[in-house]
C-alpha positions as CSV (number, residue, x, y, z in Angstrom):
1,M,169.2,-156.8,-181.7
2,I,168.0,-160.4,-181.3
3,Y,166.2,-162.0,-183.8
4,G,165.9,-158.8,-185.8
5,R,164.1,-157.3,-182.9
6,D,165.0,-154.2,-180.8
7,V,166.2,-155.2,-177.2
8,L,167.0,-153.3,-174.1
9,T,169.8,-155.0,-172.1
10,V,169.8,-154.3,-168.4
11,A,173.0,-155.3,-166.5
12,Q,174.1,-155.0,-162.8
13,Q,177.5,-155.9,-161.2
14,C,177.3,-157.8,-157.9
15,V,178.7,-155.9,-154.9
16,H,181.2,-158.6,-153.6
17,S,182.4,-160.2,-156.9
18,D,183.1,-159.4,-160.5
19,T,179.9,-161.2,-161.4
20,V,177.5,-159.3,-163.7
21,V,173.8,-160.0,-164.0
22,A,172.1,-159.1,-167.4
23,F,168.8,-159.5,-169.0
24,D,167.3,-158.4,-172.1
25,V,163.9,-156.5,-172.2
26,F,162.0,-156.3,-175.4
27,P,160.6,-152.7,-175.7
28,E,157.0,-154.0,-176.4
29,N,157.0,-155.9,-173.2
30,L,158.1,-152.7,-171.4
31,A,155.2,-150.8,-172.9
32,I,152.8,-153.3,-171.6
33,D,154.2,-152.7,-168.1
34,L,154.1,-148.9,-168.4
35,G,150.6,-149.1,-169.9
36,Q,149.4,-150.1,-166.6
37,V,150.3,-146.6,-165.3
38,E,147.2,-144.2,-165.3
39,L,147.9,-140.9,-166.9
40,P,145.7,-137.9,-167.1
41,E,144.0,-137.2,-170.4
42,G,146.4,-135.4,-172.8
43,A,149.5,-136.3,-170.7
44,S,152.7,-137.4,-172.5
45,I,155.5,-139.7,-170.9
46,F,158.9,-140.1,-172.2
47,L,161.8,-142.5,-171.0
48,C,165.3,-141.5,-172.3
49,D,168.6,-143.2,-171.8
50,G,171.7,-141.5,-170.9
51,R,172.4,-140.6,-174.4
52,R,169.1,-139.0,-174.6
53,Q,167.7,-141.6,-176.9
54,V,163.9,-142.0,-176.4
55,L,163.5,-145.5,-175.3
56,Y,159.7,-145.3,-174.7
57,A,157.1,-142.7,-175.4
58,R,153.5,-142.5,-174.6
59,T,151.9,-139.4,-176.2
60,D,149.1,-138.1,-178.2
61,L,151.5,-135.9,-180.2
62,D,152.6,-136.9,-183.7
63,M,156.1,-138.5,-183.2
64,D,156.7,-138.4,-186.9
65,D,156.2,-134.6,-187.0
66,P,159.6,-133.0,-188.1
67,A,159.5,-130.8,-185.0
68,F,159.1,-133.7,-182.6
69,P,163.0,-134.3,-182.3
70,A,163.5,-130.7,-181.4
71,Y,160.6,-130.7,-178.8
72,I,162.2,-133.8,-177.2
73,A,165.5,-132.1,-177.3
74,S,164.1,-128.9,-175.5
75,L,162.6,-131.1,-172.9
76,Q,165.8,-133.0,-172.3
77,E,167.7,-129.6,-172.2
78,G,165.3,-128.0,-169.8
79,A,165.6,-131.1,-167.6
80,A,169.2,-131.0,-167.7
81,E,169.1,-127.2,-166.8
82,G,166.7,-127.8,-164.0
83,R,164.0,-125.7,-165.4
84,F,161.3,-128.2,-164.6
85,A,161.9,-128.3,-160.9
86,R,159.1,-125.8,-160.1
87,Y,155.3,-126.4,-160.5
88,D,154.9,-123.2,-162.8
89,D,157.5,-124.3,-165.3
90,F,155.9,-124.5,-168.8
91,I,156.8,-125.5,-172.4
92,D,155.0,-125.3,-175.7
93,D,154.6,-128.5,-177.6
94,I,154.8,-129.0,-181.3
95,D,151.0,-128.2,-181.7
96,G,151.6,-124.9,-179.7
97,V,149.8,-126.1,-176.7
98,R,151.3,-125.0,-173.5
99,R,152.2,-128.0,-171.1
100,G,153.5,-128.3,-167.6
101,A,156.8,-130.2,-167.7
102,Y,158.0,-132.5,-165.0
103,C,161.0,-134.7,-165.0
104,T,162.9,-137.3,-162.8
105,W,166.4,-138.6,-163.1
106,L,167.0,-142.4,-162.4
107,T,170.0,-143.6,-160.8
108,N,171.5,-145.1,-164.0
109,G,171.3,-141.7,-165.8
110,W,168.1,-142.3,-167.5
111,L,165.5,-139.4,-167.8
112,V,161.6,-139.6,-167.2
113,L,159.7,-136.7,-168.7
114,I,156.1,-136.0,-168.2
115,T,154.1,-133.2,-169.8
116,L,150.5,-132.2,-169.1
117,P,148.4,-129.7,-171.0
118,V,148.0,-126.6,-168.7
119,E,144.4,-126.3,-169.8
120,R,143.8,-129.9,-168.6
121,M,145.5,-129.2,-165.4
122,L,143.4,-126.0,-164.9
123,S,140.2,-127.8,-165.8
124,Q,140.6,-130.0,-162.8
125,L,141.8,-126.9,-160.8
126,H,138.6,-125.2,-161.9
127,L,136.6,-128.0,-160.5
128,F,138.4,-128.0,-157.3
129,T,138.3,-124.1,-157.1
130,L,134.5,-124.3,-157.7
131,L,134.2,-126.9,-155.0
132,Y,136.5,-124.9,-152.7
133,G,134.5,-121.8,-153.6
134,I,131.3,-123.4,-152.8
135,I,132.7,-124.7,-149.5
136,L,134.1,-121.3,-148.8
137,A,130.9,-119.6,-149.7
138,A,129.0,-122.0,-147.6
139,W,131.5,-121.5,-144.7
140,C,131.3,-117.6,-145.2
141,A,127.4,-117.9,-145.1
142,G,127.5,-120.0,-142.1
143,F,130.1,-117.7,-140.4
144,A,128.0,-114.6,-141.4
145,A,125.0,-116.2,-139.9
146,I,126.9,-117.0,-136.8
147,V,128.2,-113.5,-136.7
148,W,124.6,-111.9,-137.2
149,R,123.2,-114.2,-134.6
150,N,126.0,-113.2,-132.2
151,V,125.5,-109.6,-133.0
152,R,121.8,-110.0,-132.5
153,L,122.4,-111.9,-129.3
154,D,125.0,-109.2,-128.2
155,S,122.4,-106.5,-128.9
156,M,119.7,-108.3,-127.0
157,V,122.1,-108.9,-124.1
158,E,123.2,-105.3,-124.4
159,R,119.6,-104.2,-124.2
160,S,118.9,-106.6,-121.3
161,V,122.1,-105.2,-119.6
162,E,120.9,-101.7,-120.2
163,T,117.5,-102.7,-118.9
164,V,119.0,-104.3,-115.9
165,K,121.3,-101.3,-115.4
166,V,118.4,-99.0,-115.4
167,L,116.4,-101.1,-112.9
168,S,119.5,-101.4,-110.9
169,N,119.8,-97.6,-110.8
170,S,116.6,-97.7,-108.7
171,Y,118.8,-99.3,-106.0
172,Y,122.0,-97.9,-104.6
173,G,122.9,-101.2,-103.1
174,L,122.8,-104.8,-104.5
175,F,124.1,-107.9,-102.6
176,R,124.0,-111.4,-103.7
177,I,123.6,-113.6,-100.6
178,N,124.5,-117.2,-100.3
179,Y,122.5,-118.4,-97.3
180,R,124.0,-121.9,-97.4
181,D,127.6,-120.7,-97.1
182,G,126.6,-117.6,-95.1
183,T,128.4,-115.3,-97.5
184,Y,127.7,-112.1,-99.5
185,E,128.9,-110.7,-102.7
186,M,128.6,-106.9,-103.3
187,I,127.3,-106.1,-106.8
188,K,126.6,-102.5,-106.2
189,G,127.2,-100.5,-103.0
190,S,126.8,-97.1,-101.6
191,P,129.9,-95.1,-100.4
192,Y,129.1,-96.1,-96.9
193,A,129.0,-99.8,-97.9
194,R,132.2,-99.7,-100.0
195,K,134.1,-98.1,-97.1
196,N,133.0,-100.6,-94.5
197,L,132.6,-103.8,-96.5
198,Q,134.9,-106.1,-98.6
199,P,133.5,-107.0,-102.0
200,K,133.0,-110.5,-100.7
201,G,132.7,-111.8,-97.3
202,P,130.9,-113.4,-94.3
203,Y,127.2,-112.5,-94.2
204,E,127.5,-111.8,-90.5
205,D,129.8,-108.8,-91.3
206,F,127.2,-107.6,-93.8
207,L,124.4,-107.7,-91.2
208,H,126.8,-105.8,-88.7
209,V,127.6,-103.0,-91.0
210,I,124.1,-102.6,-92.1
211,G,122.6,-102.6,-88.6
212,A,125.2,-99.9,-87.5
213,V,123.0,-97.2,-89.2
214,M,119.7,-98.5,-87.8
215,E,117.7,-97.5,-84.7
216,P,118.4,-100.0,-81.8
217,D,114.9,-101.3,-81.8
218,T,115.2,-102.0,-85.5
219,I,118.4,-104.0,-85.5
220,D,117.0,-107.0,-83.9
221,E,114.0,-107.1,-86.2
222,F,116.1,-106.6,-89.2
223,R,118.6,-109.5,-88.2
224,K,115.7,-111.8,-87.6
225,S,113.8,-110.9,-90.7
226,F,117.0,-111.2,-93.0
227,S,119.0,-114.0,-91.4
228,T,120.1,-116.9,-93.4
229,D,117.4,-119.2,-91.9
230,S,114.8,-116.5,-92.9
231,L,116.1,-116.2,-96.4
232,R,116.0,-120.0,-96.9
233,S,112.3,-120.0,-95.7
234,L,111.5,-117.3,-98.0
235,V,113.1,-119.0,-100.9
236,D,111.6,-122.4,-100.2
237,G,108.3,-120.7,-99.8
238,H,108.7,-119.1,-103.4
239,V,108.3,-115.6,-101.8
240,R,109.8,-113.5,-104.6
241,D,109.4,-110.2,-102.9
242,Y,109.8,-109.4,-99.3
243,G,111.0,-106.4,-97.3
244,G,110.3,-103.2,-95.4
245,D,111.6,-99.7,-94.7
246,F,113.9,-98.5,-91.9
247,L,115.3,-95.0,-90.8
248,G,119.1,-95.1,-91.7
249,K,121.3,-92.6,-89.6
250,Y,124.3,-91.5,-91.9
251,E,126.9,-88.7,-91.6
252,S,124.8,-86.6,-94.0
253,G,121.6,-87.0,-92.0
254,E,118.8,-89.4,-91.5
255,R,117.1,-91.1,-94.6
256,W,114.4,-93.6,-94.9
257,I,115.6,-96.8,-96.8
258,N,113.8,-99.6,-98.3
259,V,115.3,-103.1,-98.4
260,R,113.9,-105.9,-100.3
261,V,114.8,-109.7,-100.8
262,L,114.4,-110.8,-104.4
263,F,114.5,-114.4,-105.5
264,D,114.3,-116.1,-108.9
265,E,115.0,-119.5,-110.4
266,T,117.7,-118.0,-112.6
267,L,119.8,-117.4,-109.7
268,E,122.3,-119.9,-108.4
269,P,120.7,-122.4,-105.9
270,E,120.5,-121.1,-102.4
271,E,121.2,-117.5,-103.4
272,A,119.0,-114.5,-103.0
273,V,119.6,-110.7,-103.8
274,L,119.1,-108.0,-101.2
275,C,118.3,-104.6,-102.7
276,F,118.6,-101.3,-101.0
277,R,116.7,-98.2,-102.3
278,E,116.3,-94.8,-100.8
279,V,112.6,-93.7,-100.2
280,D,113.1,-90.8,-98.1
281,Q,110.8,-88.4,-99.9
282,E,108.2,-91.1,-100.5
283,K,108.2,-92.2,-97.0
284,R,108.1,-88.9,-95.5
285,R,105.2,-88.0,-97.7
286,Q,103.4,-91.0,-96.5
287,I,104.1,-90.2,-93.0
288,Q,102.8,-86.7,-93.6
289,E,99.7,-88.2,-95.2
290,R,99.1,-90.5,-92.3
291,R,99.6,-87.7,-90.0
292,L,97.1,-85.6,-92.0
293,L,94.7,-88.5,-91.9
294,E,95.1,-89.0,-88.2
295,E,94.6,-85.3,-87.6
296,T,91.6,-85.2,-89.9
297,L,90.2,-88.2,-88.0
298,A,90.8,-86.5,-84.7
299,T,89.2,-83.4,-86.1
300,A,86.2,-85.4,-87.2
301,R,86.0,-87.0,-83.8
302,K,86.4,-83.7,-82.1
303,S,83.7,-82.2,-84.5
304,E,81.5,-85.3,-83.8
305,K,82.0,-84.8,-80.0
306,A,81.2,-81.1,-80.6
307,K,78.2,-81.9,-82.5
308,L,77.0,-84.2,-79.8
309,A,77.5,-81.5,-77.2
310,F,75.8,-79.1,-79.5
311,F,72.6,-81.2,-79.9
312,N,72.6,-81.7,-76.1
313,N,72.8,-78.0,-75.5
314,M,70.4,-77.4,-78.6
315,S,67.7,-79.5,-76.9
316,N,67.8,-77.1,-74.0
317,D,68.3,-74.0,-76.0
318,M,65.3,-74.7,-78.1
319,R,63.1,-75.7,-75.1
320,T,63.8,-72.4,-73.5
321,P,62.1,-70.2,-75.8
322,L,59.5,-72.7,-76.6
323,N,58.7,-73.0,-72.8
324,A,58.7,-69.3,-72.6
325,I,56.2,-69.0,-75.5
326,L,53.9,-71.7,-73.9
327,G,54.1,-70.1,-70.5
328,V,53.3,-66.5,-71.9
329,V,50.4,-67.9,-73.8
330,D,49.0,-69.4,-70.6
331,L,49.4,-66.0,-69.0
332,L,48.0,-64.4,-72.0
333,R,44.7,-66.5,-71.8
334,Q,44.2,-65.5,-68.1
335,H,44.5,-61.8,-68.8
336,T,42.6,-61.3,-72.1
337,G,40.9,-58.2,-70.7
338,E,43.9,-56.4,-69.8
339,P,45.4,-54.7,-73.0
340,D,48.6,-53.6,-71.4
341,K,49.5,-57.1,-70.2
342,V,48.4,-58.6,-73.5
343,R,50.8,-56.3,-75.3
344,E,53.6,-57.2,-72.8
345,Y,52.9,-60.9,-73.2
346,A,52.7,-60.4,-77.0
347,E,56.2,-58.8,-77.0
348,K,57.7,-61.6,-75.0
349,I,56.2,-64.2,-77.4
350,A,57.8,-62.2,-80.3
351,Y,61.0,-62.1,-78.5
352,S,61.2,-65.8,-77.7
353,G,59.9,-66.6,-81.4
354,R,62.8,-64.6,-82.7
355,Q,65.3,-66.4,-80.5
356,L,63.9,-69.7,-81.7
357,L,64.2,-68.5,-85.4
358,D,67.8,-67.4,-84.9
359,L,68.5,-70.9,-83.6
360,V,67.0,-72.5,-86.7
361,N,68.6,-70.0,-89.1
362,D,72.1,-70.6,-87.6
363,I,71.7,-74.3,-88.1
364,L,70.5,-73.9,-91.6
365,D,73.3,-71.6,-92.5
366,M,75.9,-73.6,-91.1
367,S,74.6,-76.8,-92.7
368,R,74.7,-74.9,-96.2
369,M,78.1,-73.6,-95.7
370,E,79.6,-77.0,-94.8
371,Q,78.0,-78.2,-98.2
372,G,79.5,-75.4,-100.0
373,K,76.0,-74.0,-101.1
374,V,76.2,-70.5,-99.8
375,V,76.2,-68.1,-102.8
376,L,76.8,-64.2,-102.3
377,N,74.8,-61.7,-104.2
378,N,76.6,-58.9,-105.8
379,E,74.3,-55.9,-106.3
380,A,74.5,-52.3,-105.5
381,F,73.4,-51.4,-101.9
382,D,73.8,-48.5,-99.5
383,L,76.3,-49.7,-96.8
384,A,75.6,-46.6,-94.4
385,A,71.9,-47.4,-94.8
386,C,72.4,-51.1,-94.2
387,V,74.6,-50.6,-91.0
388,K,72.0,-48.1,-89.7
389,A,69.0,-50.4,-90.3
390,C,70.9,-53.2,-88.6
391,T,72.1,-51.2,-85.6
392,D,68.7,-49.4,-85.2
393,S,67.1,-52.8,-84.5
394,F,69.3,-53.1,-81.3
395,I,68.5,-49.7,-79.9
396,P,65.2,-51.0,-78.1
397,Q,67.1,-53.9,-76.6
398,A,69.9,-51.5,-75.3
399,R,67.3,-49.4,-73.7
400,R,65.4,-52.2,-72.3
401,E,68.6,-53.9,-70.9
402,N,70.0,-50.6,-69.7
403,K,73.2,-50.8,-71.8
404,D,75.3,-48.0,-73.5
405,F,75.0,-48.5,-77.4
406,A,77.0,-46.2,-79.7
407,V,77.5,-46.3,-83.4
408,H,79.9,-44.3,-85.4
409,C,79.8,-44.5,-89.3
410,E,82.7,-42.7,-91.0
411,I,82.1,-43.6,-94.8
412,T,82.6,-41.5,-97.8
413,D,81.5,-43.8,-100.5
414,S,78.3,-45.5,-99.1
415,C,76.9,-47.0,-102.5
416,V,78.8,-50.3,-103.1
417,M,78.6,-53.6,-104.8
418,G,78.0,-56.6,-102.5
419,D,75.6,-58.8,-100.4
420,A,73.6,-56.4,-98.0
421,T,71.9,-59.5,-96.5
422,R,75.1,-61.0,-95.6
423,I,76.5,-57.9,-94.2
424,T,73.4,-57.6,-91.9
425,Q,73.7,-61.2,-90.9
426,I,77.4,-60.7,-89.9
427,L,76.6,-57.4,-87.8
428,N,73.6,-59.2,-86.3
429,N,75.6,-62.1,-85.2
430,L,78.4,-59.8,-83.7
431,L,75.9,-57.5,-82.0
432,S,73.8,-60.3,-80.7
433,N,76.8,-61.8,-79.0
434,A,77.9,-58.4,-77.6
435,F,74.5,-57.9,-76.0
436,K,74.2,-61.5,-74.7
437,F,77.7,-61.2,-72.8
438,T,77.4,-57.7,-71.4
439,S,75.6,-56.8,-68.2
440,P,73.4,-53.8,-67.5
441,G,75.5,-50.6,-67.4
442,E,78.1,-51.9,-69.8
443,R,78.9,-50.6,-73.3
444,V,78.5,-51.9,-76.8
445,E,79.9,-49.9,-79.5
446,V,80.1,-50.1,-83.4
447,T,82.5,-48.3,-85.7
448,V,82.5,-48.4,-89.4
449,R,85.1,-46.6,-91.3
450,Q,86.3,-46.4,-94.9
451,M,90.0,-47.0,-95.6
452,G,91.1,-45.9,-99.1
453,G,89.0,-44.4,-102.1
454,P,87.3,-45.8,-105.2
455,P,87.1,-48.0,-107.0
456,T,87.9,-50.7,-104.3
457,P,88.1,-49.2,-100.9
458,Q,88.4,-51.3,-97.8
459,Y,85.8,-50.9,-95.1
460,Q,86.5,-51.7,-91.4
461,F,83.8,-52.9,-89.0
462,V,84.6,-52.8,-85.3
463,V,82.3,-54.3,-82.8
464,K,83.5,-53.7,-79.3
465,D,82.0,-54.6,-75.8
466,T,83.0,-54.4,-72.2
467,G,81.3,-57.7,-71.3
468,I,82.7,-60.8,-69.8
469,G,85.1,-61.6,-72.6
470,M,86.5,-64.9,-73.4
471,S,89.3,-67.1,-72.0
472,E,92.6,-67.4,-73.8
473,E,92.1,-71.1,-74.0
474,F,88.8,-70.7,-76.0
475,L,90.0,-68.1,-78.5
476,P,91.5,-70.7,-80.9
477,Q,88.2,-72.6,-80.9
478,L,86.0,-69.4,-81.4
479,F,85.4,-70.0,-85.2
480,E,85.0,-73.8,-85.0
481,P,81.5,-75.0,-85.4
482,Y,79.4,-76.0,-82.4
483,A,82.1,-74.6,-79.9
484,R,80.9,-72.5,-77.0
485,E,82.7,-70.8,-74.0
486,T,81.4,-72.5,-70.8
487,R,83.5,-70.4,-68.2
488,F,81.4,-67.9,-66.3
489,F,78.5,-68.5,-68.6
490,S,74.9,-67.9,-67.9
491,R,72.6,-70.7,-69.0
492,Q,69.9,-68.0,-69.6
493,V,71.9,-67.1,-72.8
494,V,70.7,-69.0,-75.8
495,G,72.9,-69.8,-78.7
496,T,74.0,-72.6,-81.2
497,G,77.7,-72.0,-81.0
498,L,77.4,-71.6,-84.9
499,G,77.4,-67.7,-85.2
500,M,81.0,-67.0,-85.2
501,P,81.8,-69.9,-87.8
502,I,79.1,-68.5,-89.9
503,V,80.6,-64.9,-89.6
504,K,84.2,-66.3,-90.4
505,S,82.9,-68.3,-93.4
506,L,81.0,-65.3,-94.9
507,V,83.8,-62.8,-94.3
508,T,86.3,-65.2,-96.0
509,Q,84.0,-65.5,-99.0
510,M,83.8,-61.8,-99.2
511,S,87.7,-61.8,-99.5
512,G,87.8,-60.1,-96.0
513,Q,89.5,-60.7,-92.7
514,I,88.4,-61.0,-89.1
515,Y,90.3,-60.5,-85.9
516,V,89.3,-60.9,-82.3
517,D,90.8,-59.5,-79.1
518,S,89.4,-60.5,-75.9
519,A,90.1,-61.3,-72.3
520,L,88.2,-62.5,-69.3
521,G,86.5,-59.5,-67.4
522,K,87.7,-57.0,-70.0
523,G,85.3,-57.6,-73.1
524,T,85.8,-58.5,-76.6
525,T,86.6,-56.5,-79.7
526,F,85.9,-58.0,-83.2
527,T,87.6,-56.2,-86.2
528,L,86.5,-57.0,-89.8
529,T,88.1,-55.7,-92.8
530,V,86.1,-56.2,-96.1
531,P,86.8,-54.9,-99.7
532,F,83.9,-53.4,-101.7
533,I,83.7,-52.1,-105.2
534,T,82.0,-48.7,-105.2
535,A,78.9,-48.2,-107.3
536,Q,76.7,-45.2,-108.5
537,A,73.5,-44.9,-106.2
538,E,70.4,-45.0,-108.1
539,A,67.9,-42.2,-107.9
540,E,65.3,-44.6,-106.4
541,S,67.8,-45.6,-103.5
542,R,68.6,-42.0,-102.8
543,Q,64.8,-41.1,-102.7
544,T,64.2,-44.1,-100.4
545,R,66.9,-43.0,-98.0
546,E,65.3,-39.4,-98.0
547,D,61.8,-40.9,-97.4
548,L,63.1,-42.9,-94.4
549,K,64.8,-39.9,-92.9
550,T,61.8,-37.7,-93.4
551,G,59.1,-40.4,-92.5
552,K,57.3,-39.8,-95.7
553,A,57.5,-43.5,-97.1
554,G,54.1,-45.0,-97.7
555,E,52.3,-41.8,-97.5
556,A,51.6,-41.6,-101.3
557,F,49.8,-44.7,-101.7
558,S,47.2,-46.9,-99.9
559,L,46.4,-50.5,-99.9
560,A,43.0,-50.2,-99.1
561,G,40.6,-51.9,-101.5
562,R,43.3,-54.0,-103.2
563,K,42.6,-57.8,-104.1
564,I,45.3,-60.2,-103.2
565,L,45.6,-63.8,-104.1
566,L,47.0,-65.6,-101.4
567,A,48.4,-69.2,-102.0
568,E,49.3,-71.1,-98.7
569,D,48.9,-74.7,-97.8
570,N,49.3,-74.2,-94.0
571,L,46.1,-73.5,-92.2
572,L,47.7,-71.4,-89.4
573,N,49.8,-69.3,-91.8
574,M,46.8,-68.8,-94.0
575,E,44.7,-67.6,-91.0
576,I,47.4,-65.2,-89.8
577,A,48.2,-63.9,-93.2
578,N,44.6,-63.3,-94.1
579,E,44.0,-61.5,-90.9
580,I,46.8,-59.1,-91.2
581,L,46.2,-58.3,-94.9
582,T,42.5,-57.8,-94.1
583,M,43.4,-55.4,-91.3
584,N,45.4,-53.3,-93.8
585,G,42.3,-53.0,-96.0
586,L,43.1,-55.6,-98.5
587,E,40.6,-58.3,-100.0
588,V,42.1,-61.8,-99.8
589,L,41.4,-64.8,-102.2
590,Q,42.6,-68.0,-100.6
591,A,44.2,-70.8,-102.6
592,W,45.5,-73.9,-100.7
593,N,47.9,-75.2,-103.4
594,G,49.6,-74.0,-106.5
595,Q,47.0,-75.6,-108.9
596,E,44.2,-73.9,-106.9
597,A,46.0,-70.5,-107.3
598,V,46.6,-70.9,-111.0
599,E,42.7,-71.7,-111.5
600,L,41.7,-68.7,-109.3
601,F,43.8,-66.4,-111.4
602,Q,42.5,-67.9,-114.6
603,N,38.9,-67.6,-113.7
604,A,39.2,-64.0,-112.4
605,A,38.5,-61.1,-114.8
606,P,41.7,-59.4,-116.2
607,Y,43.4,-56.9,-113.7
608,E,40.9,-58.0,-111.1
609,I,43.8,-59.5,-108.9
610,D,46.2,-56.7,-108.0
611,A,49.0,-59.1,-106.5
612,I,49.8,-62.8,-105.7
613,L,51.5,-64.0,-102.5
614,M,52.9,-67.4,-103.6
615,D,54.2,-69.9,-101.0
616,M,57.0,-72.0,-102.4
617,Q,56.4,-75.5,-100.9
618,M,52.9,-76.5,-101.7
619,P,51.2,-79.9,-102.9
620,Q,50.1,-80.6,-106.4
621,M,52.1,-77.7,-107.8
622,D,54.8,-75.7,-106.2
623,G,55.2,-71.9,-106.2
624,C,57.7,-71.6,-109.0
625,E,55.7,-73.8,-111.3
626,A,52.6,-72.0,-110.5
627,A,54.2,-68.6,-111.2
628,R,55.6,-69.9,-114.7
629,T,52.0,-71.2,-115.5
630,I,50.4,-67.7,-114.8
631,R,53.1,-65.8,-116.7
632,A,52.4,-68.2,-119.6
633,M,48.6,-67.5,-119.8
634,E,47.3,-65.6,-122.8
635,R,45.7,-62.7,-120.9
636,P,46.8,-59.0,-120.7
637,D,47.6,-59.1,-116.9
638,A,49.4,-62.5,-116.8
639,R,52.7,-60.7,-117.3
640,T,52.2,-57.7,-115.2
641,V,50.6,-58.9,-112.1
642,P,53.1,-58.6,-109.2
643,I,53.9,-62.1,-107.8
644,I,55.7,-62.1,-104.4
645,A,57.5,-65.4,-103.3
646,V,56.8,-66.4,-99.6
647,T,59.6,-68.7,-98.7
648,A,61.4,-70.1,-95.8
649,N,64.7,-70.4,-97.9
650,A,66.0,-66.9,-98.1
651,F,69.2,-67.8,-99.9
652,A,70.6,-66.4,-103.1
653,E,70.1,-69.5,-105.2
654,D,66.4,-69.8,-103.9
655,I,65.8,-66.0,-104.7
656,A,67.3,-66.7,-108.2
657,A,64.9,-69.5,-108.8
658,T,61.9,-67.3,-108.1
659,T,63.2,-64.6,-110.2
660,A,63.7,-67.2,-113.1
661,A,60.1,-68.3,-112.5
662,G,58.9,-64.7,-113.2
663,M,58.3,-63.5,-109.6
664,N,58.8,-59.8,-108.8
665,A,59.9,-60.0,-105.1
666,H,60.3,-62.3,-102.1
667,I,59.8,-62.2,-98.4
668,S,61.0,-64.8,-95.9
669,K,59.0,-66.9,-93.4
670,P,58.0,-66.2,-90.7
671,I,56.5,-63.3,-92.6
672,D,57.5,-59.6,-91.4
673,F,54.3,-57.9,-92.2
674,R,55.6,-54.6,-92.1
675,A,58.1,-55.6,-94.9
676,L,55.3,-57.4,-96.7
677,C,53.1,-54.2,-96.8
678,A,56.1,-52.1,-97.9
679,T,56.7,-54.4,-100.8
680,L,53.2,-54.6,-101.7
681,E,53.0,-50.7,-101.7
682,K,56.2,-50.5,-103.7
683,L,55.0,-53.1,-106.5
684,L,51.3,-51.9,-106.5
685,G,52.6,-48.3,-106.6
686,Q,54.8,-49.0,-109.7
687,D,51.9,-50.7,-111.3
688,A,49.6,-47.6,-110.7
689,S,52.2,-45.3,-111.9
690,T,52.4,-47.2,-115.2
C-alpha cells in the first residue's frame, strides 16, 4: 500500500544477473487498460492471482452478494480441475443464470476467468442459425431448381433420344462420314456391316464393303454419287436429303436397299450421315405397279391398234351390205313387173339390212359393256321355248346354204329366272359365227342339257361346227374386243370382231363360264355353262307355247277396224309404219312429235283410240314425257289405253324407263311388224276381255 492506496507490484529478475526490475501498478489504472477490451453484453471477466485473490473484476453481478465469494471459488476450482476446457462447460451464477465459463492460466500463475450467459451466446447463435438457415434454404431451393431443371432436361433428352431411336429404327445402318479426313464411324450397322467393317476406319474401306453386295453396273455409280467430293458438294450446296435405291445381294437373298445422305448444321463441320434402309417390299410393289402400268399401256396401245384395224375393217364391212342394198334396189327398179324377182330382191335387201343392223348392235353392245351400263333382266321365261325360237330362225339359212343343222334339247325344268333376250343374243352370236365359217355340206349342231335339279340347276349350251376352225395363235385373243382371225378368212364374211367379247361379258355377268375348243380345218366347239333359278311357269306362258305348237295364236282376235295413234318424227319410218298398219286393217292417226300426240289423244273422244305407238326420241316432247302426260289426264281411258314404246335402245334400263313412264310394252327399231302385230293383238285382246 502506498499512500494509503492499494498497489500491485510487478517484478521480473534479469536473465544474466541478479538484478530485479519491479514496478507498482495501481488497480484503477489497470481497470482503465482492461476497459479498452470489448466484452459481449452480460459477460464477466475476473483476474485472480496465484492465491486466488480477485485482483480485478468486471461484471454485472452484485459482488457484495454473500454468495459471490462462493461463486468465484467454484469458478477457480473448476478452472483448477480443468472443467472449463470444453465449449459446452457451464456454471450457474449467483442469480441462477447459466453461463459458459472459459479460463486462461498466465505464466505467473494468475488466472483469467470469463463467463458469458448461455442465452446471450445462443441469441447470437440464433441469428447465425437463421442466417445459415436462410442461406441453406436458398441453396436448397437453388439446388432443387437445378435438379428439377436437370431432370426436365434429362426427360427432354430422353424423349429426344427415344425419338431419335425410333427414327433410327427405320434404318438398319447409320454411318457418320468425315469427308475431309476420308473416314467413317459406324453408329449402327447390319450383321453384314459389323462382320466386315471396323467401328471406325477409312471411308474407302466402307465403300469397298458396301459395293461388294451391289450389281457390277451399280458399283461405279454408287462410288461416284457417294464419294467424298460428292458429299462435300452436297453439303456445300445445302442438299439435306440425297440418295437412291440399289439391289443388294446377301447370303439370305436379294433385297432392295435405300441409301440416303443426311446433312444438318448440328453435325460437326465437314460431316454427313449415310443411312441404309430396307425397302424390298415397297420397291417390289413399285416395280409391280410400274410393270402393271406398262402392261396396261401396252394393252391400251394394242386395243387402240385393234380399234384402228376394226374401224378400217368396219368401213368395208358396212359398205358391203349397203352396196348390196343399193345394188339390189337398182335391180328392183328394173324388174318391178316381175313378182318373183321382186320377192327375191326384197329378201336380199332384208338380209343385207339385218347384217348392217347386227354390225350396229354389236358396236352399241360393246360400247355399253365397256362403260359398265349393261343390266340383266331377271324374270321368268321358258328356256326351251327361247332356244327353239332362236334356233328356228337359222333353219331357213341352213337350207339355203345346204348345211346340216341339228338341235338337241335335254331340259327337265324349262321355266327359269333370267334374261331371255341375252340368252338369245348369246346363241345368235355363236350360231352366226358357226354358219359364217362353215361351208356347204358341213354341220352345225346345238345341244342344250340340264345338269342338276331345282332350285339352281346348271344348264350347258354346246354350239359345235365342222367349219374352218381357228388357229392356236388366235385362241388367246378370241375374247378381246375388235380381234378377228385373218388366216384362211373370206372377205365376204362380215363381222365386227365384237361378237365373242360380248358373249364372254354376258356369260360372266350371268355367273357362267365359257370354253372354246378349236383347230384349223377341224371346226370349233363352244361350251357354255350358266346357272339359273327355276320358276313356276305361268298359265299364260303355257297357253302361249301350246298356241305356238298348234298354230292357233292370233286366230281369236282381229285388228281390223282398230284406231292407232302413231307418234313418229321420221318421215320414212312414219310412211312405212302407216302402210303396214293400214294393210293389217288398222286406222292410223299420225303425230309428228310428242306434244302433237298428247293433243291428238286429248281431242279424241274417250275410248276412240285403241292403242298408241310412241317413238322415244322426238322433238318438243319425248316419248316418256308424252306417255306420262297422257296417263295423268282426267279422262276414263287415260290409264287404260295401251301405249307401246318404239325405241332403238332395247336395253334393260331403257325398257325400265318406258315402264316407269306408264307404257305397256316395247318393240325395237327397226320394227319387226310381225312382233308389233302380235303385241297389238295381245294388248287389245286383253283390253277387249276386260
